[in-house]
ROMI-643799 format. One record per atom (N, C-alpha, C, CB): x, y, z; residue in one letter. Coordinates in steps of 0.001 Angstrom, whole numbers, plus 500000, padded with zeros to 6 digits. Atoms other than C-alpha are relative to their C-alpha. Glycine has a CB too. Example, Ala and Ser with C-alpha at 12.3 -4.5 7.8 and 13.67 -1.06 7.14 Angstrom:
2
500890498810500000a;512300495500507800a;500900501200500000a;499008500027501246a;499180498810499940s;513670498940507140s;499230501090500730s;500414500462498585s;
This chain:
310
500829498790500000m;500000500000500000m;500863501259500000m;499062500006501217m;499114498826499933v;502831502419500867v;500650500262498653v;501083499804501077v;499374499844501306a;504569501745497554a;499020500572498996a;500540498666499504a;500995499482500922m;501314502429495695m;499784501487500224m;498684499244500154m;500179498588499715n;500869505745497469n;501150500834499439n;499877500219501499n;498846499292500558k;504381506794496456k;499861500128498486k;501313499269500357k;500147499967501461e;503640505888492837e;498909500995499595e;499667498588499453e;501063499027500289y;500399507888492895y;500564501420500095y;498800499822500984y;499431498657499802k;502263510911494264k;500940500359498864k;500745500084501344k;499056499755501078l;504959510574491616l;499266500356498714l;500894498779499783l;500757499729501233r;502402510480488804r;499306501365500052r;498957498894499765r;500666498703499884i;500459513463490106i;501020501137499953i;499182500072501303i;498940498988500088d;503725515402490550d;500365500286498549d;501245499541500774d;499707499796501431r;504421514849486843r;498929500874499357r;500091498641499258r;501107499206500541v;501007516293486043v;500141501463500421v;498639499434500475v;499850498624499502l;501602519374488228l;501142500719499296l;500242500001501517l;498864499399500700q;504981519983486612q;499627500364498571q;501199499045500003q;500429499711501374y;503426519759483153y;499077501218499961y;499287498775499389y;500941498877499979i;500601522149484047i;500741501312500216i;498940499801501099i;499294498759499699d;502947524735485559d;500909500447498866d;500809499837501257d;499136499654501138a;505242524574482519a;499202500472498796a;500851498807499607a;500811499689501179n;502317525147480153n;498823500919500314n;499488498725499382n;501108499138499610l;500142527716481914l;499646501021498922l;500337500714501286l;500266499008501044r;500495530116478983r;499276499391498803r;501303500638499543r;500587500688501146n;499141527510476580n;498666499369500376n;500961498931499466n;501235500739499768k;495825525753476171k;500375498595500467k;499107499955498707k;499656501293499416i;495988522632478334i;498853499027499776i;500316500137501513i;500998501028500277s;494119519556477140s;499892499065501194s;500357499210498719s;500195500886498861l;492624517575480004l;500282498545499622l;498575500139500541l;499694501353500458q;492950514419477920q;501514499760500034q;499447499772498572q;498546500134499996q;496676515037477520q;500535499932501434q;500648501173499243q;499578500035498595v;497046515724481249v;499746498616500586v;499257501081500826v;500309501344499515a;495344512406481988a;501009498988499467a;498576499595499590a;499028500919500600e;497715510632479594e;501355500109500691e;500153500284498499e;498722499803499311i;500739512152481346i;500002499270501338i;500277501502500212i;500084500658498691s;499497510689484631s;500108498481499895s;498694500371500685s;500037501449500210h;499294507178483123h;498897499315500809h;501343499395500360h;501198500579499414f;496009506709484966f;498925499905498925f;499507500839501211f;501146500073500899s;492820505685483211s;499302501349499952s;499018498897500447s;500686498717500162a;491101508764481795a;498673500024500757a;499760500287498515a;501279500075499303f;487892507541483443f;500146500298501491f;499380498626499805f;499805499870498558h;489408507740486924h;500986501107500384h;500477498689500560h;498945499032499704f;492175510344486629f;499476501205500784f;500647500469498708f;500489498777499378h;490037513340487603h;499636499781501468h;498793500528499237h;500319500298498601r;488795511672490785r;501279499838500832r;499139498721500093r;498721500190499295i;492352510657491737i;500665501350500254i;500948499080499183i;499386498676499877f;493674514179491087f;499306500804501099f;499933500760498652f;500760499227499015s;490893515788493146s;500217499469501405s;498513499978499662s;499814500594498681a;491377513341496008a;501364500355500580a;499841498484499925a;498641499733499528i;495136514026496216i;500263501494500163i;501016499402499037i;499692498569500006i;495257517756495419i;498962500820500761i;500098500503498572i;501058499247499328g;491933518840496909g;499305500995499111g;500556500710501170g;500635499153501007e;490901520664493733e;499822499171498736e;500846501292499717e;500095500636501301t;489668519572490341t;501148500494499120t;498625500291499338t;498943499572500920v;492100519810487432v;499734501416499513v;500106499035498802v;500338498668500502n;490263522839486059n;500187501066501075n;498560500023499489n;499813499038498913e;490267524559489453e;501478500275500237e;499347499487501289e;498563499819499788y;493994523966489865y;500606500865498893y;500712498634500060y;499454499231501124i;494813525286486377i;499581501461500101i;499534499404498655i;500499498627499915a;492616528362486856a;500689500768501127a;498481500004500215a;499351499323498874r;494094529162490275r;501450500328499706r;499916499144501248r;498588499772500282r;497704528774489141r;500172501097498942r;500668498694499532r;499912498930501011r;497097530964486058r;499782501364500644r;498962499776498872r;500311498725499378l;495581533697488190l;501101500445500961l;498675499911500733l;498908499654499092e;498353533541490802e;501208500519499235e;500395498789500842e;498871499546500819c;501037533840488139c;499706501354499375c;500320498976498903c;500385498738500628a;499110536653486472a;500116501167500982a;498569499908499460a;499920498917499010v;498865538706489671v;501450500319500328v;499239499622501285v;498574499722499792n;502582538297490279n;500574500819498846n;500785498687500155n;499559499196501139l;503159539633486756l;499492501437500116l;499517499373498683l;500542498651499830l;500867542587487464l;500872500829500936l;498567499937500538l;499237499279498992i;502980543495490459i;501454500194499586i;499936499265501321i;498559499963500223f;506500542660489357f;500403500400498579f;500580498663500315f;499718499543501359k;506193543643485681k;499135501227499693k;499738498860498964k;500841498820500210p;504735547173485843p;500083500547498584p;500385501079500970p;499889499538501386e;505993547815482316e;499055499259499059e;501425499840499515e;500964500751500805f;503534545200481009f;498624500647500131f;499951498506500437f;501394499572499939s;500091546452480072s;499155498846500530s;499493500466498602s;500891501053499504i;497138544553481522i;499705498996498899i;498687500601500537i;500211500915501126t;496525543101478067t;501191499064499829t;499760500789498703t;498801500849500096q;500132541851477925q;500004498939501097q;501281500858500091q;500050500953498887v;499746540242481340v;498977498916499710v;499661500716501325v;501060500969500318a;496514538590480202a;500490498964498992a;498755500722499449a;499537500915501042l;498093537100477081l;501156499139500488l;500420500778498760l;498876500767499446e;501281536068478899e;499521498908500946e;500968500930500733e;500514500926498992s;499123534247481439s;499020498983499438s;499336500768501100s;500831501020500624g;497137532212478929g;498540500363499821g;500079498780500786g;501381499566500204f;493953534309478717f;499834500508498575f;499607501099501021f;500229499653501406s;492371534967475324s;499817501491499790s;498791499268499476s;500208498562500129s;491608538633476024s;500117500661501362s;498627500303499368s;499911499263498745s;492002541351478617s;498650500017500716s;500484501432499745s;501334500010499384a;488221541300479188a;499781498709500784a;498903500162498924a;500135501276499293n;488221537591480078n;500911499954501227n;500324498828499056n;499038499957498901f;491274538148482238f;499449500829501160f;501347500580499519f;500515499114498958a;489706541059484139a;498838499357500746a;499559501332499396a;501142500667499375k;486534539066484766k;500458498892500939k;499066499429498933k;499502501109499185a;488470536051486079a;500708500510501246a;500949499120499183a;499291499426498855v;490703538186488336v;499008500544501031v;500957501119499537v;500996499412499096k;487715540045489801k;499229498909500737k;499024500903499218k;500753501088499382l;485839536801490442l;500830499288501065l;499543499001498937l;499157500777499080h;488799535085492135h;500488500841501178h;501200499421499251h;499370499198498952f;490432537921494084f;499083501065500599f;501223500659499451f;500895498971499503g;487531540358494459g;500374501397499560g;499959499950501472g;499524498702500475f;489454543176492770f;500365499887498534f;501214500493500831f;499626499983501412s;490083544172489172s;501514500093499869s;499319501175499263s;498554499840500202p;493596544108487657p;500491501419500265p;500364499606498593p;499566498611499773s;493756547907487741s;499966500353501486s;499108500978499209s;500027499758498555e;492746547950491430e;501177499330500696e;498687499499500602e;498848500686499413i;495452545404492239i;501273500795499748i;500137498576499428i;498827499177500303r;497972547661490524r;499986501343500730r;500086500237498509r;500117498693499350n;496677550751492327n;499180499873501282n;499352501035499042n;500791500258498794p;495617549718495831p;499559501255500741p;500781499143500930p;500387498772499308d;495496553320497066d;498656500531499511d;501070501063499815d;501263499521500565k;492454553886494837k;498807499143500417k;500094500036498491k;501081500884499571i;490427551069496412i;499265500636501174i;500546498597500389i;500796499368498947k;487570552437498511k;499320498972500902k;498951500913499383k;500735501000499232d;485738549300499598d;500705498661499923d;498557499872499494d;499461501352500022s;487052545906500638s;498983499056499385s;500384499536501419s;500866500912500726k;485651543027498619k;500404498565500294k;500052500280498491k;499748501414499765i;485401539273498882i;499913499259498681i;499002499415501029i;499987500805501209g;486384537009496020g;499997498529500340g;501205500338499142g;500017501449499833k;486498533288495500k;501137499529500889k;500082499313498649k;498848500407499190i;489914533135497173i;499639500007501489i;501206500936499737i;500449499965498612s;488179534029500445s;498919498969500269s;499490501381500350s;501117500907499761s;484961532031500085s;500396498543499846s;498867500317499061s;499610501391500243k;486657528885498755k;501197499571500840k;500317499803498536k;498748500380499341y;490105528968500383y;500175500620501385y;501161500393499135y;499912499390498684g;489449531076503476g;501168500945500166g;500086498947501024g;498835499109499941k;492270533463502592k;499576501446499777k;501055499588498954k;500221498576500210e;492001537215503087e;501009500509498980e;500112500789501335e;499118499461501034f;493394539044500082f;499882501509499991f;499659499414498605f;499951498536500027h;494463542691500186h;501075500417499000h;500293500593501431h;498996499586500996p;496183544180497110p;501159500785500594p;499345500831498933p;498920499208499402s;498176546516499369s;501112499118500561s;499447500892501103s;498968500903499494d;499984543472500797d;500945499530498903d;499360498802500666d;499219500488501136l;501265542643497321l;500964501032499448l;499083499551498910l;499307498985500787y;502511545943496069y;501351500352500588y;499154501243499891y;498659499765499452p;506296546335496475p;500218501390500563p;501010499753498951p;499757498643499519n;506250550118496832n;499358500240501355n;499480501013498999n;500661499844498713r;503757549966499657r;500764499236501083r;498539499512499920r;499228500775499032i;505730547217501373i;501299500732500335i;500301498582499455i;498770499253499769t;508871549284500914t;499755501146500974t;500562500535498674t;500280498831499187t;507260552335502506t;499613499632501429t;498902500813499367t;500599500284498696d;505400550709505364d;500765498988500832d;498614499515499811d;499439501135499274v;507491547702506280v;501510499922499911v;499411498729499487v;498573500252500184i;510980547518504807i;500842500892500892i;500391500207498546i;499236499120499115n;512133550532506803n;500106499432501406n;499362501378500049n;499994500575498653d;511212548632509960d;501044498905500153d;498630499446500335d;499012501072499872i;513608545782509123i;501407500478499627i;499604498812499120i;498682499374500151k;516426548214508288k;500890499247499014k;500693500085501349k;499259500699501044l;517632546781504999l;501444500469499920l;499323500194498660l;498651499464500158e;520654549059505021e;500835499876501278e;499926501452499576e;499260500101498748s;521663548236508584s;501063498917499915s;499050499715501162s;498938501005499970n;524589546061509565n;499462498588500099n;500928500263501153n;500580501324499836d;522183543176510224d;499582499385498665d;498806500072500930d;500469500503501276m;521199542855506544m;500892500540498881m;498522500392499766m;499224499562501145k;523172542988503328k;499609499156498796k;501522499899500282k;500362500700501230i;522622542009499716i;501182500068499048i;498719500615499348i;498890500054500940e;525134540927497102e;499644499072498852e;501295499532500699e;500123500937501122v;525379539220493711v;501089498953500169v;500119500734498602v;499070501092499726r;526980535824494134r;499898498938498909r;499720499379501386r;499988501109500946k;528040533195491625k;499969498688500776k;501248500069499074k;500105501283499324m;527071529683492602m;500132498879498984m;498667499889500766m;499875501175500865s;528040526360491091s;498777499107500172s;501299499212500319s;501127500926499927r;525519523619490416r;500056499193501297r;499994499057498780r;500096500780498773q;524330521850493558q;498945498905499807q;499646500914501220q;500979501084500005r;522686518422493568r;499384499916501394r;500658498631499585r;500667500016498711v;520072518177496309v;499003498854500082v;499299501328500252v;501093500921499699c;517753515659497915c;498879500836500603c;500456498838500979c;501108499170499552t;514291517148498477t;498875499169500607t;499468500823498846t;501222500584499456f;511175516405500478f;498978501121500103f;500250499315501400f;501012498954500095a;507972518358499903a;499175500103501277a;499089499740498815a;500938499763498911s;505933519930502671s;498616499529499575s;499974501501500400s;501339500493500307q;502525518279502824q;498907500992500387q;499764498686500704q;500989498998499603g;500834521426504145g;500394501398499619g;499770499942501468g;499627498672500468g;502289524282502159g;500976500685500942g;498767500854499833g;499108499207499163y;503899527059504199y;499607499975501476y;500025501422499509y;500361500097498587a;502180526109507464a;501226499541500793a;498799499019500209a;498754500309499274p;505004526029510064p;500144498525500387p;500074500842501249p;499881501391499570e;504215522557511405e;500269499067498826e;498736499566500725e;499746500811501191a;504152521127507871a;501446500154499542a;499038500392498864a;498609499743500373i;507507522756507096i;500944499277500954i;500294501516500001i;499147500680499021y;509046521456510333y;499958498486499792y;499563500352501436y;500123501431500237g;507688517987509577g;500820499544498813g;498561499632499791g;499204500338501179a;509304517993506135a;501487500001500329a;499713500982498858a;498573499925499638w;512639519077507582w;500411498859500919w;500306501337500676w;499663501107499095d;512536516461510334d;500251498711499221d;498874499784501026d;499836501213500807k;512104513683507778k;501269500070499155k;498776499789499095k;498832499863500870l;514790515057505460l;501304499972500797l;499909501297499198l;498788499990499166i;517321515685508237i;500315498580500484i;499824500961501217i;499778501393499595d;516823512127509526d;500549499173498841d;498694499378500518d;499504500702501189w;517343510835505976w;501485500296499803w;499193500413498737w;498602499617500207a;520601512781505686a;500908499363501051a;500146501529500035a;499200500613498939i;521874511532509040i;500200498516499711i;499326500195501379i;499903501431500319n;521098507951508001n;500917499726498808n;498615499437499714n;499096500143501146h;523197508576504859h;501364500630500273h;499377500634498755h;498658499573499631g;526194509840506789g;500260501487499971g;500950499360499126g;499818498546499994i;525579513614506639i;499502500517501349i;499232500692498797i;500372499526498675n;525609514903510205n;499385501400499928n;501222500003500924n;500680498695500049p;523492517979511064p;500931501178499759p;499261500226501276p;499086498854500174e;526511520307511295e;500637500035498613e;501098499959501057e;499454500056501356q;527596519186507797q;498946500300498939q;500609498635499742q;501088499866500964q;524203519747506172q;499856501438499503q;498690499532500622q;500327498714500614t;523675522621503737t;498542499926499576t;500948500329498774t;501448500120500145r;519939523256503788r;499424501168499205r;499334499922501374r;500712499020500807f;517974525084501105f;498519499638499960f;500590500072498568f;501423500206500262a;514223525519500788a;499655500606498656a;499125500617501122a;500567499478501234f;512553525912497404f;498627500574500356f;499899498880498879f;501275499340499696a;509754528456497983a;499377500444498683a;500197501223500976a;500508499806501354f;507705528293494804f;498954501104499883f;499418498723499502f;501173499135500124d;504752530533495624d;500059501203500928d;498746499212500281d;500091498763499235n;503974534006496941n;498818499879500960n;499840501245499057n;501108500220499066p;501922533600500144p;499038501185500098p;500547499695501367p;500941498890500055a;500375537032499611a;498913499742498957a;500735501307499689a;500939500319501082v;498604535531496565v;499389498618500178v;500700500084498647v;500404501398499953t;498427531776497159t;499608499601501417t;501127499099499487t;500346500498498657p;496559530169500100p;501161499222500604p;498743499108499942p;498827500556499329i;499125529024502666i;500117498499499770i;499941500293501495i;499925501454500126d;498202525343502417d;500209499543498568d;498749499375500546d;499779500328501403k;498468525475498617k;501391500417499517k;498939500663499144k;498650499592500383c;501946527050498549c;500914498774499934c;500562501047500998c;499104501139500191r;504604524651497285r;501362500310500629r;500157499666498487r;498769499815499240y;507622524229499556y;500739498674500040y;499708500524501441y;499162501194499959d;510456521711499152d;501206500256500894d;500453499592498576d;498773499993499221a;513030521179501877a;501067499243499226a;499781499376501406a;498946500692500754s;516402520185500403s;501332500090500728s;500133500590498587s;498652500058499444i;519901519193501487i;500970499664498876i;500094498951501155i;498999500221501048v;522984519364499252v;500670498640500235v;501068501156499986v;499407501337499901i;524392515894498494i;501008499806498870i;498901498897499950i;499021500326501043s;527155514319496433s;499288499432498783s;501055498995500525s;500611500466501246d;526525513280492825d;499741498500499988d;500879500363498834d;500159501454500035d;526779509588493639d;499095499461501108d;501348499345500098d;500847500485498908m;524440509425496633m;498640499551499454m;499813501103501076m;501290500484500501p;521346507271495886p;498829500647500729p;499916498485500137p;501207499407499431i;517853508683496470i;498812499114499624i;499792501474499494i;501194500797500242n;514650506673496814n;498765500738500509n;500122498620500675n;501251499399499558l;511006507713497155l;499750499681501468l;498827499507499137l;500692498792500450p;509443509531498921p;500906501215499783p;498953500355500989p;499064498906500242f;512589511670498636f;500286500088498504f;501316499798500806f;499798499791501427k;513408513160495252k;501303500746499742k;498820500768499400k;498785499293500429e;516467514389493392e;499618501283499284e;500870499106499078e;500159498746500726s;516667517973492207s;501372500670499944s;498927500936500682s;498729499278500022e;519356520570491604e;499761501492500060e;500807499646498750e;499946498547500046i;520153524213492146i;500974500338498877i;500446500633501395i;499124499788501156p;521538525410488809p;501092501024500261p;499185500436498815p;498922499015499937a;524790527267488421a;499501501331499461a;501241499519499203a;500378498692500498g;524466530985487882g;500248501089501017g;498562500002499596g;499884498864499109q;524321534401489468q;498713500137500816q;500294501293499206q;501135499875499097y;522062534970492457y;500118501291500798y;499912498783500944y;500063498935498999a;520992538009494432a;499816499320501340a;498837501030499705a;500019500671498702v;521647536996498032v;499806501055501098v;501323499182500230v;500320499089498908l;520056538800500956l;500132499270501323l;498580500582499839l;499856500568498655y;521172538013504512y;498885500537500871y;501394500333500616y;501099499590499124y;518310538059506990y;500133499316501352y;498631499669499360y;500028500528498649k;518194537610510758k;498883500708500746k;501375500184500719k;501118499376499313g;514977538167512640g;498838499055500176g;499550501216499257g;501214500777499770s;511414537022513105s;499592499245498734s;498856500917500467s;500505500733501176p;510061534280510797p;498807500702499354p;499601498578500398p;501194499339500522d;506921536420510417d;500330501119499021d;499181500551501138d;499646498873500861e;508861539127508564e;500806499578498765e;500788501019500794e;499202500452501140t;510528536945505933t;499422500459498667t;500109498492500012t;500604499545501256l;508006537941503239l;500460501411499669l;498463499949500083l;499548498631500244q;508957541588503676q;501464500038499594q;499783500858501238q;498591500061500385a;512638540707503489a;500136499551498556a;500776499053500927a;499975500469501381q;512019538777500282q;499577501104499037q;499091498782499834q;500523498958500882m;510000541628498783m;500985501144499826m;498687500533500540m;499033498915500112s;512824544070499495s;500954499785498830s;500787500136501293s;499141500278501163i;514915542323496840i;499321500503498738i;500309498480499879i;500734499639501213y;512208542901494240y;499721501496499919y;498693499233499938y;500415498604500043s;511223546410495252s;501151500984500130s;499012500259501081s;498926499042499720d;514444548025496493d;501249499786499148d;500376499922501452d;498709500286500616w;517252546284494673w;499902499695498504w;500647498843500703w;500048500444501394l;516210544658491395l;499784501120498979l;498915498995499847l;500276499006501040p;514822547752489578p;501223500750499486p;499025500984500516p;498806499263500417n;518248549424489478n;501242499122499936n;500248501150500942n;498870500923499915s;520421546305489439s;500592499617498655s;499580498768500710s;499576500492501307g;520654545605485703g;499635498538499774g;501488500176499846g;500429501394500096f;519115542171486316f;498488499904500101f;500661499151501096f;501378500360499705e;515711540541486352e;499993498566500512e;499081500161498740e;500021501368499476p;514634537317488080p;499948498976498874p;498807499807500935p;500043501111500938d;515288534115486174d;498800499116500342d;501329499182500037d;501125500909499771e;512664531372485846e;500414498868500936e;499481499427498661e;499614500990499003f;513659529599489040f;499453500456501340f;501554499810500055f;500630499575498742p;511998529556492457p;500961500652500965p;499360498831500670p;499224499374498936l;513186531652495352l;500523498917500942l;499143501042500774l;499372500945499085l;515572529824497683l;500258500655501347l;501308499466499409l;499619499552498665e;516116530119501424e;501052499032500532e;498755500077500961e;498907500807499456n;519423528874502849n;500056500241501502n;501374500352499317n;500121499829498558y;518950528281506566y;501352499834500693y;498993499002500567y;498712499977499312l;521892529076508835l;499885499642501479l;500631501363499859l;500190500362498597n;520362528155512200n;498748499148500142n;499902501264500891n;501208500759499692d;517611526122513867d;499031500944500691d;500313498746500895d;500920498999499469v;514699528512514358v;499260499483501220v;499006500425498933v;500737500541498855r;512963526144516782r;500850500027501271r;499542498566499707r;499115499970498833a;515986526058519060a;500346501428500415a;501281499225499707a;499500498654499712d;517007529725518777d;498900501035500214d;500884500452498883d;501076499024499857g;513642531493518577g;500049501120498984g;500034500580501361g;499908499027501096f;514770533582515592f;500497499260498758f;500961501204500371f;499604500612501267l;515514532866511933l;501208500723499432l;498835500022498990l;498826499450500676e;518915533381510320e;500153499248498689e;501300499882500887e;499946500664501294m;519155532700506610m;500510500958498924m;498615499454499621m;499713499224501212e;520205533859503155e;498899499696498991e;501429499659499411e;501040500137501007i;517527534476500522i;500636500164498629i;498860501037500218i;499383500019501332y;518557533637496951y;498942500212498928y;500746498669499759y;500829499825501190v;516945534945493748v;500918499860498791v;499253501395500004v;499169500215501187k;518430533590490521k;499783501141498991k;499675498622499346k;500046498797500833l;519263536380488073l;500313499688498532l;500986501042500530l;499549499948501386k;519538536994484353k;500078501469499601k;499039499193499046k;499821498615500427s;520624540146482545s;498755500513499306s;501206500127499074s;501140499383500683l;517984542568481304l;500176499961498496l;499813501442500463l;
């Protein structure tokens, strides 16, 4: 039974990877079912049982989340450009979908100061998540929050760093960014590493943080704990092999409360990137943990954003 569950998870992971790689394109549900290697008659029930959403709901949510991130982080894109980049056939269809899901129009999300009334969208009624455009907007975060964490102080610094390829063993959080789910993933992965001869003080720990929790419901955010390993170390399910690619990374040192990590992350995008000569590459944000937050009561880490030239 355990082996079957691992195989189910592996097949559904392939489907999720395919969907996320093709959000800009029309996605055929028949093709998605074929990728899973499950019977087309039963695939949709299996997907819904494991993910907690139908295939169509998952695709729609991921498109909208990516689109809102584009609205915020690509201000040079018109709303029509964002719509087309995100797989919508027109700006009108895009605006309708955004308003239905988030409760605000694309223009309101881009200009939160002009919003007069709070609204409730599907993200609240279906996922129980409060959504406020002001929490997303980098300039507002810069003004109201970043000054409080003193980006320019001696406690925080940012630099461009070249990194070589790193092979990693990963284990996915089963509850998104919820702290207990994250701790559970790390406990399993750290035990795995110890059993393979990598003592805790020798472990280099990175987290792959795929989603923006200001947009995505916490339990739906994708988070992979990972530990750097040698190229010849074997990996078996439920653990998976991945890699951190070689390249240039913006690296921000952070020490403080775990609750303020989002603001620290946003400072890279709002304060540093616009005048850096770089833009983010298509790779998830990384967190390199330098301490044990449960033991110390504070978080010390480096935040990595992979870069490419403008």
